[in-house]
N, C-alpha and C positions, 0 to 999 in steps of 0.2 A: 231214770234211776229206779231200780226195783227194790222194794223194802225200805226200811228206815236207815238213815245215815246219822251216825253220831260224830259230830265235830268235837273231838275229845281234847280236854285239858288245854284250852288256849292260854297263851301267856297272860292275857287280860281280856276282859269282855265288858262291853257297855250294857250291862244288865245286872239286876240284883238276883241273887240266888242261883246263878248259873256258872259258878266257878269252874265246874268240870265240863262246861260246854252245853251244847244244845243238840236235840234230836230232831231231825227233819224227815218228814214223810209226805208224799203227795203234794209237794209244793208248799207245805206249811210247817211252821214250828209246832211240834207236838209235845215237847218236853224240855224243861230246863233242868240240868243236872247240877245239884248243889254240891258244895265242898264235902268230900268224904263219902259221897253217894255213888251209886251205879244207876244206869238207866233202868226204869221200870218197863219201858217200851222194848219189845224184842228188836234187836239191832241186826240188820243184814250186812252193813258196811260200817267201817270206822275210818275217819280221817284224823290222823294225828296232827293236832293244831298247836303243838307246843311252841312253835316258832312264831305264832301269829297273834296279833291283836285283833279281836273280833268286834266289828261294829255292825249295827243295822246298816243296810245299804243307804248311802246318801241320796238325797232327792233334790234335783235341780228344778226350781220353780219359775225360772225366767231365762229365756235364751232366744237367739235368732241364728239358727244353724247356718243359713246361707251366708252369713257374714264371715265365716272362716275363709272365704275367698278374698276378703279385703282387709286382712290383718296388716297393721302398720303401714297403711297406704299413705304415701307422702302427701297427697293432696288434702288428706283429712287430719294430719298431725297438728297438734297444738291448737285445737279449736274447741270451743264450747259446743253444747248439744246442737243448737239450731244451725250454725254455720257448718258444723260437722255433718249434719244430715244433708244440707244443701250440696256439700261436696260429694257425698256418696250416692245420693238418689240416682243421678244420671248413670253411674256405674252399675248399680243394682238393676236398673231398667234393662240391661242387656243380658240378664240371667236366662239361661236355657235349662231344659230338663236335665241334660247331661251334666252341666256344671252344678246344678242343685244337688243331684245325686252324689257327686263327689264331695260337695260341701257338707251335706247331711251325714255322710258316712264318716268323714273326718271328725265332725263334732261329736257324734255318738261314740266313736271309738275312743276319743280322748276322754270323754265322760266316763265310760266304762272302766278304762285303765286307771282313773282316779278314784275308783270306789263308788261311783254313782250307779244305782240300779234302776232308778226311775227318773224321767226327765219330762219337762214340758218343752214346747217350742212355740214361739209367736211368729208365725209367717204371715206377712201382710203385703208382700210385694207380688203382684200378679201381672207382669207384662204379657203381651200376646204370646201364646205358645206354652205358658207355664200354668195353665188352668188346673192341672192335676198335681199341684205342688204337695198337697197333703197326702195324696196317694203315693207319691215318691218317698215321702218320709215314712209312711207306714211300712212300705216294702223294705226299706233299709232297717228299720227297727226289728222287723221280723227276722231278717237275715242275721242280725247281731244278737238277738235275744234280749234287747233292752225294753223295759216297760215304759210306755209313753202316754202322756196326756197332751195331745197335739191341738193347738188352737187354730181355728180358721180365722185368721186375722183379716183386716180390711182397711182400705183407705178410699174415700170418695170426695175428699176436699183437696183439690189441687191448687197450684199457684194461681190459676185464673179465677179461683173462687176465694182467694185469700188464705189458702193453706200453704204448706211447705213443699209437698211432693210435686214432681212434674206430672203433666197430664198422662204420660205413657205408662205410669205404674198404678193409676187409680182405676176403679171400676164404678159403675153406677149402682145405686142402691138395690134395684131389682135383681141385678146379676149377683150381687153379694149375698142377698138373703136367700135366693133360690139355691145357690151353691152351698151356702152354710147348711141349709136344710138337707141337701143331698149328701154332704159329707157326714153329717150326723147319722143319717140313715145307713150309709155305707160302712162306717167304721166304728161308731160309738158302742161300747159294751158297758152297760150300767152295772154289771154284777160286781160284787166284791172280788178282788183278785184279778180283775180285768187287766189284760196286757195292753190294750189300746182303748183309750177314751178320747173324746173330743170336747173342746170348749170353744166358746165364741169370743173373739178378741178384736174389736175395733182398735186401731193402733193407738190413738191419743186424741185429746180434745182439739189439737191443731191439725189433724189430718182426716177427720170424719165430721159429717154434719150431725146436728142435733137429731134430725129425723132418723138417721141410721143408728145412733146411740139408743134411741127409744125402741126402734123396731127390733134391734138385736136383743135387747133385754126381754122384750115380749116373746121372741122366738126361743130364747134360752129357757124361759119359764115354761113355755108350751112343751118343749122337748126334754126338759129335765136335765139340762147341762149347765156347767158353770160359766161364769163371765170373767174376763181378764182384760186389763189395759194398763198402759203407763199412766201414772198420775203422781202429781206433786214431785216431779223429778228435778225441775229447775225453776228459777225465778222468772225466766222468760215465759215458761208455760203459765205461771200465775198471772203475769201481765197480759198474756194473750187472752186468757179466760175472762179477766176483768174487763178488757177492752171489747171483746166480741160478745160476751154473754152477760156482762155486769155481775159476774159471780166468781168466787174462788173455786178452784177445781173440785173440791169435795162437795160444795153446794151444787155445782153443775151436775156432778154424778148423782146426787140425791134427787135432783129435779127430774132426772131422766130414768128413774126406776132402778138404779144400780146399787143402792145402799142396803145390802142384805147379805145373808150368810153364804150365798152362792157366788160371791165375788171375791177375787184376790187381786191385789194391785202390785205392780212393779214399782219399786223405788221408795215412795213415801218420804222423801227427804225433807220436803217443806210443809208437811202437816204441822199445825201449831198446837199448843197445849189444849186449846178449847176443842180441837178436832179429834184428839186421841180417844176421849170417852165416847164420842159419836161413832167412831169406827168400831170400838169394842161392843157397844150396845147393839149395833147392827150385825155383828158377827163377821165383818169384813177382815180379811187377813192381808198382810203386807209381805212382799218379798224384798229382802235387803240385798242389794248388789254392790258390795263394798269396792271391788276393784274398778268396775265401770264408773261408779260415782266419783272415785278419786281421779281416775284417768281423765275424765271430762271436766273435773273441777266443779261438779254439781252440788257438792255439799255432803253432809253426813246424816244418814238416817238415824233418828233418835230412838234406837231399838229399845233400850232399857226403859225409857219413859213410856213408850207405847205398850210394852209388856206390863208395866206397872198399872197402866190403865185398863188392861185386859185384852189387848190386841194380840193375836197370834202372829208370830213373825217367822218366816222361813228364809232360805238363802237361794240366790241364783247367780250364775256366772255372767248373765246378760250376753249380748252379742260379742262375737269375737272381733268385731271391728272397734269396739270400745274397750273391752277387757283384753282383747288380743290373745285370749286363751279360753279353753273349755275345761279347766281342771277344777273340779268342785272341792277336792281336798285342800288345794291351795286357797280357794275362796274361804274355807273354814278358818284358816290361819289369818287371812286378811281381815275377816270379820272380827275375830278375836282381838287382833292388835288395834284395829280402828276403834272398836267400842270400848276396849280397856283404856285406850288413850283418852276417850271422851269421858268415861264414867269412873275410872279408877279401878284399882286392884280388888277392892272389896265387892264390887258389883258385877264383875265379869270374870268368869273362869273358863278354862279350856272346855269344861263340860257344857257350859252355856253355848259356846260356839258349835259344838257337836250336836247339841239339842236343836239349835236353829236349823241345821242341815238335815235333821231326821224327823223328829216329832213335829217341829214347827213347820217344816216344809210339807209334811203329810197333811197337816191341818189346812194349809193353803189350798191344796188340791182336793180336799174333802175325802181323804183316803186313810181312815183310822187303822186299817189293816196293814199299813206300811209304816216305816220309820221307827220301829221298835222291835226288840227281841223279847217276845212273849208268846205263851201258848195261844194258838189260834191266829197269830200274825203270819203274814206271808213270809216264806223263807227267802228273803232278799237280804243278803249278807255281804259284807266287804271284809277281807282279811289282809292285814298289812304285816310285813315283817320289819324287824328293826336291825337289819344286818348291813345297812349302809354306814359309811363313815359319819354321816350327820347325826346318827343316833348313838354313837359310841359313848359309853358312860352314863346313858340316861337311866334314871331311877324309876320313874312312874311311866309305865308303857303307854297308857292312854294320854297322859299329858305330853309325852314325847311326840306323839303323832302331830299334835298341834304346834307345840313349842319348837320342835326341831325341824319342822317343815316336811312332813310326809307328802309325797306327791304321786306315788304310783302304788296301786294295790297289787299284791301277789296273786290273790284269788278273789273272784267275785261270783256270787251265786244270785240268780234271779229265778224266783218261783221254783226253787229247789234244784236248778240246773246250773252247772258251772259254765259261765260265759267268759270268764277270764281264768286262765290256768298258768301258773308259773310266769306271771307277768305279761302274758300274751293272750290275744283273742284267737281261739282256735279257728283255723280256716281263713283268717284274714292276713293277706300279704301286705304288711304296712309299707314296704318299699314301693310296691306297685301302686298302692293307693296314693301315697305321697306324690309319685310321679304324675299320676292322672290328675290329682287335685292341683298340683303346681302348674301344670299346663293349662287347666281351666282358669286358674287365677290370672295367669299371664295374658291369656286371650281376653278375659273379661276386662282387665285393667289397661289394656293396650291403648 
């Protein structure tokens, strides 16, 4: 894009003082245009946004892209987390580079079409031949134009050691640490506005050793990257930690050097009232995954209680084998309904749910330049229309996105570039992708 672009007169916008839209230049928001005003910035192009509700790009802070290959798998249906994992690990052990590329592309495309402009992924399955999994993900993100924070996940505690994963999907500690360092050197861009960043993410207390937890924390500190893991997702996890380590999950995390502002955690369902202030004081953020938690019967993340204690909370779709989807706008609605049901009308509004998916998620990944429409922020924007039957008669356009169930963006911009236009991803043949992905899923699950 040459020169400045004015996104003019949106139907509604999630920003104060921008009633007439925003001006974008060089990948950033350079001006908010207030009601009754004209841009002070010289404008080279204008996009008439009168049909659109304009949001900051949504940010997904927990996912497992490879799991799009095992959606609604019969062997894993109607199971809680531990038996669900035991049913799926042998299937995931057969992942190939070709299958992973299809899975990643499907996940990223679905996210983009739902208004997501930045996503994390937690890839921790490395069977023989899949050593370059993060490289495959980076290549797909660059093709599609999606901003990513990819975590080099890990597992080294297999069944023979008292963990859950089969031996074929775990790696030894030295291999994990060496590759983690190499992935950071190869892909991590620490600059504000970076399109690709890397974090380190041992899978969970029941799939890695204490030694690896400590060594990963030390490596992350040395290399200046963030840490991520699953924690406090289920009561089974709590019992595992008590039995194996004599500690609750959060105490175990603290003992191993993880309780600091460079850490964000997936789920947080079973943190107790005495633990919320500890998380806040340490600066640890939590990713709420409402659909996955409900599908697996894991419980409900106490979002409002944690926020009241000072914890920053974001949103994630989690893996497509538990959520069975990668639609972040639908996750916003699920979070709204779940938390309103828990806390009541006075404590949860549609704007809270949108905030969790934008500013809250940006805090999880340490990216203050994302998740908001403000001068100096990255030009990551999602534009939705209200021309479907589901929106007919809606009064408040922003509320309608959440209450009426928006699920597909009409346009999406990342770093000032259109990556979704007229509800489609330019250059991506969805039919061909679905055929390739479906064939890979059938082969993997045969």
